[in-house]
N, C-alpha and C positions, 0 to 999 in steps of 0.2 A: 195439846201440849207440844211445844217445840223444844226438844232436847236431843243433843247429838251423842251423849254418852249413854250407851244402852243400859248399863246397870243402874245408873242414876235415874234414867227414864222409867225403868221398871219399878224402882222403889217409890218414886213420886206417884206413878199411876196406882200402885197398890195402896198408898196412903190416901189418895183421893177417892178411890173406889170404896175403901173402908169408911170414908166420911160421907158416902152416899152420892158421890159425883159420878156422872157418866163421862168417862174420859175419851176424847177423840185424839187419836195418836197413841203414842208419841211419834213425831216425825223429826228427822235429823237435819233438815235443810230448809231454807227459805222457799225454794222451788216446790219441794214436796208439801210444805205447809199450805201454799196457795192452791195446789192441786187438791189436797185433802179437804180443805174447808169450802171448796166450790159447792154452792148450793146448801150448805149447812147453816142452821141458826145456832149461834153460840151464845152462852151466857157470859163467858169470859175465857181468858186464855193465860197460860203460863209460857213465857218466852225466855229461853236461855239466851243470853246476850251473844256469846261467842259460839258459833256453830262451825267448828273446825276452820277458823279463820274468817268465816263469813259472819256478818252481824245481822241480827234479827230486826233491825230498825225498819226495813220496808214492811214487815208484817205489822209492827207497832203502828206505823203510819196508816196502814189500811184500817186497823182496828180503831184508831183514834178518829178517823174520818167516818167510820160506820157507827161510832158510839158504843163499841164493844169494850168492856173493861179488860184490862190485862195487867199482869204483874211480871216484871223482869226477874229472872233468876240469874244470879251472877256471883262470880268470885271477885269481881272488881269492887274495891271500896272507894274509888275516886269517881266523882261525878263527871270528870273531864272525858271519860270514855263515852259518855252519852251526848248525842246531839243536844243543843240548847233546848229544843222542844220537849225532850224527854228527861231532862235533868230532875224534874220534880215528880216524875212518874213513880208509882209504887214499885218497890223492888225488895226482894228477899236475898240475903247473902247465903251462899252455899257453904257448908251443907245446911239444908233447910230443916229446922225442927218441925216435926209432924204436927204438933199443936199449933204452931204459928202458921203453917201452911193451911191447915184446916180452917182456922179463923180468917185468914186472908181470903180464901176462896168463898167462904160463907157470905162475904160482902158482895160477891157477884150477883147473888140471888136477890139482893136488896136494891140493886140499881136498875 
């Protein structure tokens, strides 16, 4: 999970752990995400779009290339924030409902 707001990250991690997920992270930056995932096999990922002014799109690009499913977490309700390639990608608006989050990541296991 890539999320730069510590309390949000902890809350999301707790929700995911309670749903039976093994959480890698959270990490607050693109650089730390790439370092953390080196050598790991991931079922999927949650990516906050805005990481203190840095966008998570390079991570999304890597996951798309590798066939790893991901979901953007965002406060942005406009698709124009997203590069064309990711405008149709799954995303959840913050604050994320626990049930919606659990259902969304359950789909990672099916892909």
